[in-house]
C-alpha positions as CSV (number, residue, x, y, z in Angstrom):
1,M,-0.1,0.2,-0.3
2,D,1.7,3.4,-1.0
3,N,1.3,5.5,2.1
4,A,2.9,8.6,0.0
5,P,0.8,11.9,1.0
6,Q,-1.9,12.7,-2.1
7,Q,-0.7,15.7,-4.1
8,T,-3.1,18.8,-3.8
9,K,-3.4,21.5,-6.2
10,S,-2.2,25.0,-5.6
11,Y,-4.9,27.9,-5.6
12,E,-3.4,29.0,-8.9
13,E,-3.7,25.5,-10.4
14,F,-7.1,25.5,-9.5
15,L,-7.7,28.6,-11.2
16,R,-6.1,27.6,-14.5
17,E,-8.2,24.3,-14.6
18,N,-11.4,26.1,-14.0
19,R,-10.4,28.5,-16.8
20,I,-10.2,25.6,-18.9
21,S,-13.5,23.9,-17.9
22,V,-15.6,27.2,-18.0
23,N,-13.9,27.9,-21.5
24,R,-15.0,24.6,-22.6
25,S,-18.5,24.8,-21.4
26,L,-18.7,28.6,-22.8
27,N,-17.8,27.0,-26.2
28,V,-20.4,24.6,-26.3
29,V,-22.9,27.5,-25.2
30,L,-21.4,29.5,-28.3
31,W,-22.1,26.7,-30.7
32,F,-25.7,26.3,-29.2
33,C,-26.2,30.2,-29.8
34,I,-26.1,29.7,-33.4
35,F,-30.0,28.5,-33.3
36,T,-30.8,31.9,-32.1
37,G,-31.1,33.4,-35.7
38,P,-33.6,30.4,-36.6
39,A,-35.5,31.0,-33.3
40,I,-35.7,34.7,-34.0
41,A,-36.7,33.6,-37.5
42,L,-39.5,31.4,-36.2
43,G,-40.7,34.3,-33.8
44,V,-40.7,36.6,-37.0
45,A,-42.9,34.2,-38.8
46,K,-45.3,34.0,-36.1
47,G,-45.6,37.8,-35.5
48,I,-43.8,38.2,-32.1
49,F,-41.0,39.8,-33.6
50,K,-42.5,42.5,-35.8
51,N,-39.5,45.0,-36.4
52,V,-37.1,42.2,-37.1
53,D,-35.9,41.2,-40.7
54,Y,-35.0,37.6,-41.8
55,D,-31.7,38.8,-43.2
56,I,-30.8,39.7,-39.5
57,C,-31.5,36.1,-38.5
58,I,-29.1,34.9,-41.1
59,Q,-26.3,37.4,-39.7
60,I,-26.7,36.4,-36.2
61,S,-26.2,32.9,-36.9
62,V,-23.4,33.6,-39.4
63,I,-21.7,35.5,-36.7
64,V,-22.1,33.1,-34.0
65,A,-20.8,30.4,-35.9
66,I,-17.7,32.5,-36.7
67,L,-17.0,33.3,-33.1
68,A,-17.8,30.0,-32.0
69,F,-15.3,28.5,-34.5
70,G,-12.7,31.2,-33.4
71,H,-12.8,30.3,-30.0
72,Y,-12.8,26.8,-30.4
73,L,-9.6,27.4,-32.5
74,M,-8.3,29.3,-29.4
75,L,-9.2,26.9,-27.1
76,K,-7.4,24.0,-28.5
77,K,-4.1,26.1,-28.7
78,W,-4.7,28.0,-25.3
79,P,-7.1,26.2,-23.3
80,D,-6.2,28.0,-20.2
81,S,-5.5,31.5,-21.1
82,V,-7.3,34.6,-19.7
83,V,-7.5,35.8,-23.5
84,T,-9.3,32.6,-24.5
85,S,-12.0,33.6,-21.5
86,I,-12.2,37.0,-22.4
87,T,-12.9,36.1,-26.0
88,A,-16.1,34.1,-25.3
89,L,-17.4,36.7,-23.2
90,L,-16.8,39.0,-26.1
91,A,-18.6,37.0,-28.3
92,F,-21.6,36.9,-26.0
93,N,-21.5,40.6,-26.0
94,M,-21.3,40.8,-29.9
95,L,-24.5,38.6,-30.3
96,L,-26.4,40.8,-27.9
97,A,-25.2,43.9,-29.6
98,H,-26.4,42.4,-32.8
99,M,-29.5,41.2,-31.5
100,T,-30.2,44.8,-30.4
101,Y,-29.3,46.2,-33.6
102,G,-31.5,44.1,-35.4
103,R,-34.2,45.5,-33.3
104,V,-34.7,42.3,-31.2
105,A,-35.6,43.6,-27.7
106,V,-32.9,42.8,-25.2
107,Y,-32.8,43.8,-21.5
108,L,-32.2,41.8,-18.6
109,T,-30.1,39.5,-20.8
110,W,-27.3,42.1,-21.1
111,F,-26.5,41.3,-17.7
112,L,-26.2,37.5,-18.3
113,V,-22.6,38.2,-19.7
114,P,-20.9,39.4,-16.3
115,L,-22.7,36.9,-14.3
116,L,-21.2,34.1,-16.4
117,S,-17.7,35.7,-15.9
118,L,-18.1,35.3,-12.5
119,L,-17.6,31.4,-13.1
120,F,-14.0,32.5,-13.9
121,C,-13.3,33.5,-9.9
122,D,-10.9,36.2,-11.7
123,T,-11.5,39.8,-10.8
124,R,-9.8,41.0,-14.1
125,I,-12.0,38.9,-16.4
126,Y,-15.2,40.2,-14.4
127,I,-13.9,43.7,-14.8
128,F,-13.5,43.4,-18.5
129,A,-16.9,41.7,-18.9
130,V,-18.5,44.5,-17.0
131,V,-16.7,47.0,-19.0
132,S,-17.2,45.6,-22.6
133,N,-20.7,44.8,-21.7
134,Y,-21.4,48.2,-20.9
135,C,-19.6,49.7,-24.0
136,L,-21.4,47.6,-26.6
137,M,-24.7,48.2,-24.5
138,I,-24.3,51.8,-25.2
139,L,-23.2,51.7,-28.5
140,S,-26.0,49.5,-29.6
141,T,-28.7,51.4,-28.0
142,W,-27.4,54.5,-29.4
143,M,-27.5,52.7,-33.0
144,V,-31.5,51.7,-32.3
145,A,-32.1,55.0,-30.8
146,P,-33.7,56.7,-33.8
147,Y,-35.8,54.0,-34.8
148,F,-37.3,53.1,-31.3
149,S,-37.8,56.7,-30.7
150,S,-39.8,57.2,-33.8
151,M,-42.1,54.2,-32.7
152,R,-42.7,56.0,-29.3
153,S,-45.0,59.2,-28.6
154,D,-43.6,59.9,-25.2
155,Y,-39.7,60.4,-26.8
156,G,-39.6,63.4,-28.8
157,T,-35.9,62.8,-30.2
158,A,-33.6,59.9,-30.4
159,L,-31.3,61.6,-27.8
160,A,-34.2,61.6,-25.4
161,Y,-34.8,58.0,-26.0
162,F,-31.2,57.0,-25.7
163,L,-30.5,59.0,-22.4
164,N,-33.6,57.3,-20.8
165,A,-32.6,53.9,-21.7
166,V,-28.8,54.5,-21.1
167,G,-29.7,56.0,-17.6
168,G,-31.7,52.8,-16.8
169,Y,-28.8,50.5,-17.8
170,T,-26.1,52.6,-16.0
171,I,-27.8,52.4,-12.6
172,E,-28.2,48.4,-13.3
173,T,-24.8,48.3,-14.2
174,I,-23.4,49.7,-11.1
175,I,-25.7,47.9,-8.9
176,M,-24.6,44.8,-10.8
177,T,-20.9,45.8,-10.7
178,F,-21.0,45.7,-6.9
179,A,-23.0,42.8,-6.4
180,G,-20.7,41.0,-8.8
181,L,-17.5,41.9,-7.1
182,A,-19.0,41.3,-3.6
183,L,-20.1,37.6,-5.0
184,G,-16.9,37.1,-6.6
185,R,-14.8,37.7,-3.4
186,L,-16.8,35.6,-1.3
187,A,-16.4,32.8,-4.0
188,T,-12.4,33.4,-4.5
189,N,-11.8,33.5,-0.6
190,Y,-13.9,30.2,-0.1
191,F,-12.0,28.5,-3.0
192,R,-8.7,30.1,-2.1
193,D,-9.0,29.1,2.0
194,T,-10.2,25.8,0.9
195,M,-7.0,25.4,-1.2
196,V,-4.7,26.7,1.4
197,Q,-6.2,24.3,3.9
198,Q,-5.7,21.1,2.1
199,E,-2.1,22.4,0.9
200,N,-1.3,22.8,4.5
201,L,-3.1,19.6,5.6
202,L,-1.0,17.6,2.8
203,Q,2.2,19.5,3.4
204,H,2.0,18.7,7.4
205,E,1.5,15.0,6.1
206,S,4.3,15.2,3.8
207,R,6.7,16.5,6.2
208,M,5.9,14.0,8.7
209,T,6.3,11.1,6.2
210,E,9.7,13.1,5.2
211,Q,10.8,12.9,9.0
212,L,10.1,9.1,9.3
213,D,12.1,8.4,6.2
214,I,15.1,10.6,7.3
215,L,15.0,8.9,10.6
216,D,14.5,5.4,9.1
217,S,17.6,5.9,6.3
218,M,20.1,7.9,8.6
219,A,21.3,4.8,10.4
220,E,22.4,3.5,7.0
221,I,24.0,6.9,6.0
222,Y,25.9,8.1,9.1
223,E,28.5,6.7,11.2
224,K,26.7,8.3,14.1
225,V,23.1,9.6,14.6
226,N,21.6,11.1,17.6
227,L,18.0,12.2,18.3
228,I,17.6,15.1,20.2
229,D,14.1,15.5,21.8
230,F,13.4,19.2,23.6
231,Y,10.0,18.2,24.2
232,K,11.2,15.7,26.6
233,M,14.8,17.1,27.1
234,T,16.4,13.8,26.1
235,E,18.7,12.3,23.5
236,R,19.0,8.8,22.5
237,P,21.2,7.0,19.7
238,L,19.7,5.8,16.2
239,R,22.6,3.8,15.2
240,G,24.7,1.0,16.9
241,D,23.7,-1.8,19.4
242,N,21.5,0.4,21.6
243,A,20.0,2.1,18.5
244,G,16.4,3.4,19.4
245,D,16.1,1.8,22.8
246,K,14.7,4.2,25.3
247,L,16.6,2.6,28.2
248,H,19.6,4.4,26.6
249,E,18.0,7.4,26.7
250,K,19.9,10.4,28.3
251,K,18.4,13.5,30.2
252,L,19.4,17.1,28.7
253,D,20.7,18.9,31.3
254,F,21.5,22.4,30.5
255,S,22.4,23.5,34.2
256,E,25.1,20.5,34.1
257,Y,26.0,20.3,30.5
258,D,25.7,22.5,27.5
259,H,26.5,19.6,25.3
260,T,25.1,16.2,24.6
261,Y,26.7,13.2,25.7
262,M,27.5,12.3,22.1
263,T,29.2,15.6,21.4
264,R,31.1,15.5,24.7
265,Q,32.8,12.2,23.5
266,I,33.5,13.4,20.3
267,I,35.1,16.8,21.3
268,G,38.5,15.4,22.4
269,N,39.2,13.7,19.5
270,V,38.9,17.0,17.1
271,V,42.2,18.8,16.1
272,D,43.2,21.7,18.2
273,D,43.1,24.3,16.1
274,Q,39.3,23.6,15.5
275,E,38.2,22.2,18.9
276,E,36.8,25.6,19.9
277,E,34.6,26.0,16.7
278,F,33.5,22.5,17.3
279,I,32.5,23.1,20.9
280,E,30.5,26.2,19.7
281,F,28.9,24.3,16.8
282,T,27.7,21.4,19.1
283,N,26.5,23.8,22.0
284,I,23.3,22.4,23.0
285,T,22.2,25.7,24.8
286,T,22.1,27.7,21.4
287,L,21.1,25.0,19.1
288,Q,17.0,26.3,18.9
289,D,18.1,29.5,18.1
290,R,20.8,28.7,15.6
291,L,18.4,26.6,13.6
292,A,15.6,29.0,13.8
293,D,14.3,29.5,9.8
294,K,16.6,26.8,8.9
295,K,16.0,23.1,8.0
296,I,19.9,22.1,8.8
297,I,23.1,23.6,9.8
298,S,26.5,21.8,9.2
299,G,30.3,22.3,9.8
300,E,33.3,20.3,8.7
301,F,35.9,19.1,11.3
302,I,39.0,17.2,11.5
303,N,39.1,14.1,13.6
304,K,43.0,13.6,14.7
305,Y,42.6,10.0,13.7
306,S,40.0,9.1,11.0
307,G,40.2,12.6,9.4
308,W,37.8,15.0,8.1
309,F,34.0,14.5,8.9
310,R,31.1,16.5,8.7
311,A,28.4,17.3,11.7
312,Q,24.9,18.3,11.1
313,Y,21.9,19.3,13.0
314,I,18.7,18.3,11.0
315,V,15.0,19.6,12.3
316,A,12.6,17.0,12.5
317,E,9.9,18.8,14.1
318,K,8.6,22.2,15.1
319,D,6.2,23.4,17.5
320,E,3.3,25.8,16.9
321,N,5.5,28.8,17.4
322,D,8.2,27.5,14.4
323,R,10.8,26.5,17.3
324,P,12.7,23.3,16.8
325,M,11.7,20.6,19.1
326,I,13.1,17.2,17.7
327,V,16.2,17.3,16.1
328,V,18.7,14.9,14.5
329,F,22.5,15.4,15.0
330,T,24.8,13.3,12.5
331,V,28.3,12.4,12.1
332,Q,29.6,11.4,8.6
333,S,33.2,10.7,7.5
334,I,34.1,13.0,4.4
335,E,37.8,12.1,4.3
336,A,37.5,10.6,0.7
337,E,35.5,13.3,-0.7
338,K,37.9,15.9,0.8
339,R,40.7,13.9,-1.0
340,R,38.9,13.9,-4.2
341,E,38.0,17.5,-3.7
342,E,42.0,18.7,-3.3
343,H,42.6,16.1,-6.1
344,L,40.5,18.3,-8.4
345,I,41.7,21.6,-7.1
346,R,45.6,20.6,-7.7
347,I,44.5,19.7,-11.2
348,A,42.2,22.8,-11.7
349,M,45.3,24.8,-10.5
350,T,48.4,23.2,-12.1
351,D,50.0,23.2,-15.5
352,E,49.7,19.7,-16.9
353,L,53.3,19.9,-18.5
354,T,55.3,21.4,-15.8
355,R,53.4,20.8,-13.0
356,L,53.9,24.6,-11.8
357,Y,50.6,26.3,-10.7
358,N,49.0,27.8,-14.1
359,R,47.5,31.1,-14.7
360,R,44.1,30.4,-13.1
361,C,45.8,30.1,-9.7
362,Y,48.3,33.0,-10.3
363,E,45.2,35.5,-11.1
364,E,43.3,34.2,-7.9
365,D,46.4,34.5,-5.9
366,I,47.3,38.1,-7.1
367,L,44.0,38.8,-6.7
368,E,44.7,38.3,-2.7
369,Y,47.4,40.7,-2.8
370,K,45.6,43.3,-4.7
371,E,42.8,43.3,-1.9
372,K,45.5,43.8,0.8
373,E,48.3,45.8,1.9
374,I,51.8,44.8,0.2
375,E,54.0,43.3,2.2
376,E,57.7,44.7,2.7
377,D,59.5,41.9,1.0
378,F,57.1,41.3,-1.7
379,A,58.4,41.0,-5.5
380,V,57.1,39.9,-8.5
381,F,59.7,38.1,-11.3
382,S,58.6,37.8,-14.8
383,I,60.7,35.0,-16.7
384,D,60.6,33.8,-20.5
385,V,62.3,31.2,-22.1
386,N,64.7,32.4,-25.1
387,G,64.7,30.5,-28.5
388,L,61.8,28.5,-27.6
389,K,60.3,29.0,-31.3
390,T,63.6,28.0,-33.0
391,A,63.7,24.9,-30.7
392,N,60.1,23.9,-31.9
393,D,60.8,24.8,-35.6
394,T,64.3,23.0,-36.1
395,K,64.0,20.2,-33.5
396,G,60.4,19.5,-33.0
397,H,58.1,20.0,-30.0
398,A,59.9,17.8,-27.9
399,A,62.7,20.1,-27.7
400,G,60.6,22.8,-27.1
401,D,58.9,21.0,-24.2
402,E,62.3,20.0,-22.8
403,L,63.0,23.9,-22.5
404,I,59.8,24.6,-20.8
405,K,60.4,21.7,-18.1
406,A,63.9,22.9,-17.8
407,C,62.9,26.4,-17.1
408,S,60.3,25.2,-14.8
409,D,62.8,23.0,-12.9
410,C,65.3,25.7,-12.5
411,L,62.9,28.4,-11.3
412,L,61.9,25.8,-8.6
413,M,65.3,25.2,-7.4
414,A,66.0,28.9,-7.5
415,V,62.5,30.1,-5.6
416,G,62.4,27.0,-3.4
417,S,60.4,27.9,-0.4
418,R,60.4,31.5,-0.7
419,G,57.4,31.7,-3.2
420,K,55.2,30.0,-5.7
421,V,56.3,29.7,-9.2
422,Y,53.4,29.9,-11.9
423,R,53.5,28.7,-15.9
424,T,50.9,31.8,-17.2
425,G,51.6,31.0,-21.0
426,G,53.6,28.9,-23.4
427,D,57.2,30.2,-22.8
428,E,56.0,32.8,-19.8
429,F,56.6,31.9,-16.2
430,I,55.8,34.2,-13.1
431,A,57.4,34.0,-9.5
432,I,55.9,35.7,-6.5
433,V,58.3,35.7,-3.7
434,H,58.8,37.1,-0.5
435,I,62.9,38.0,-0.4
436,D,65.0,41.0,0.7
437,D,67.8,40.2,-1.8
438,T,66.1,40.2,-5.4
439,S,69.1,40.4,-7.3
440,A,70.6,37.6,-5.7
441,L,67.5,35.5,-6.4
442,L,67.7,36.7,-10.1
443,T,71.4,35.5,-10.0
444,D,70.5,32.0,-8.7
445,M,67.8,31.6,-11.5
446,K,70.3,32.6,-14.2
447,N,73.1,30.3,-12.8
448,A,70.7,27.5,-12.7
449,A,69.5,28.0,-16.0
450,S,73.1,28.4,-17.4
451,S,74.4,25.2,-15.8
452,W,71.5,23.2,-17.6
453,H,71.9,20.7,-20.3
454,G,69.5,18.5,-22.1
455,K,68.6,15.5,-24.4
456,Y,67.8,17.6,-27.4
457,Q,69.0,21.1,-26.4
458,K,72.2,22.1,-25.4
459,E,71.7,25.0,-23.3
460,L,68.8,26.9,-21.8
461,T,68.7,30.7,-21.8
462,I,65.9,32.9,-20.1
463,S,65.0,36.2,-19.8
464,I,64.0,37.9,-16.5
465,G,62.6,41.1,-15.0
466,Y,61.4,41.9,-11.4
467,A,60.0,44.5,-9.5
468,A,60.2,44.8,-5.7
469,H,58.0,46.5,-3.4
470,R,60.9,47.7,-1.3
471,D,62.4,49.3,-4.2
472,H,58.8,50.7,-5.7
473,P,57.0,51.5,-2.7
474,T,54.4,53.6,-4.2
475,L,53.5,51.3,-7.1
476,S,50.4,48.8,-7.0
477,V,50.6,45.1,-7.5
478,E,49.6,45.7,-11.2
479,D,52.3,48.5,-11.4
480,L,54.7,45.9,-10.1
481,E,53.6,43.3,-12.7
482,K,54.0,45.7,-15.6
483,L,57.5,46.9,-14.5
484,A,58.6,43.5,-14.2
485,D,57.3,42.2,-17.7
486,R,59.2,45.8,-19.2
487,M,62.3,44.7,-17.5
488,M,61.8,41.1,-18.8
489,Y,61.6,42.4,-22.2
490,S,64.4,44.5,-22.0
491,D,66.2,41.6,-21.1
492,K,65.3,39.7,-23.8
493,A,66.0,42.2,-26.2
494,E,69.6,42.8,-24.6
495,Y,70.0,38.7,-24.8
496,Y,69.0,39.0,-28.9
497,R,71.2,41.8,-29.4
498,I,74.3,40.3,-27.9
499,A,73.7,37.1,-29.8
500,G,73.0,39.2,-33.2
501,I,69.7,37.3,-33.6
502,D,66.9,39.4,-35.5
503,R,63.8,38.7,-33.2
504,R,61.5,39.5,-36.4
505,K,62.7,36.3,-38.1
506,K,62.6,34.0,-35.2
């Protein structure tokens, strides 16, 4: 048997389905209105409608057929559209207007259309029906006023007849408008309240089912699960040999402890620099306030013996004041997850060929320097491999890759623990270092490169430029970067000049 709670419609869904239903019904009524023409023609034949011509009867049937078909097409494509609803009501108003124009006396029937619009439970549609109904009523009365005024001796002019008829229609329209608004509001409030009550009831059932499912499944997912009941001020385990056993319930006594029994056992295993944070996170006396307006709170900590774990407090039930009263505390190992995360970060932040940090890493690191005060020993080195294109063109990419890897090794050897080295482009490298003697580091880099010999290339030469905050205290990080680049390009130009190489051909 399926115990899942039934789905309920929202009020908006109810309105949408109601529009579809009423639109379909009105379309059927429109098709039946085609018989209005023959019915009037029968009245003409019997002498009931003495002032009506047969051609009006034909016109009415043809117009209604066109309107009904048009509404049918709209109903097929946009069954729940407000425009489709308005079109149906407008079609009825046009039918009444043409009947009036054909001198078929129409009085109370005018007010049937706004009353029909109340079925949609939509104030917008009702207001449109009233306004369009009144406008067409006025227009059609104006058009037939000359005829009917000439038929009666108590009206001297067509205008007098028109004003008298419109005055009555206006008063009746005003009365009907307010009465309709009142009826519509009553119906709308009734349906909305009913839908909200049903929705709240089913949401409550859904929450209860969800809570039971959580409690049933948590023992399989988490390493430790504890049920904290603030109604009874107790805690008990939901995992292990004593899971769910009320004999192993422990009382929560805030005057004696501000942590549960379970968390008191864990505190001693948390690494020292996170212990204070864990104590604050697991403080049971502040838990309800911290869970206010939340479904769950969680924190990640390191166990001295088993690595990373995630601790969570999950709200299972709240009281009528929306205060958490039954809370589930869980502990789950995330050591493997953290290792995967660190591996992915390492891949995203390192260059595949050299294993140096890549441009993305450099941009994130340099952004931190831009957002804080520059340290006194901060320096930027810009490095570029000389002759890489020649090596690639003459000896292949294996020779070029050898030079790039050789440069990375030399830079790592020279920089050591004093900073970080990045490969930011094909043969472009940047080092961010904290060092007092920048010229000594420049010499170390050059010496390391000059002492290298490879399989494909006999030598490695690099161009280097640097800019230190100590030397240029007024420059920003961006300016130091640019200055280091300019010095590197100047060094490269000097290298090619001494070597007698025309760079435009290389």
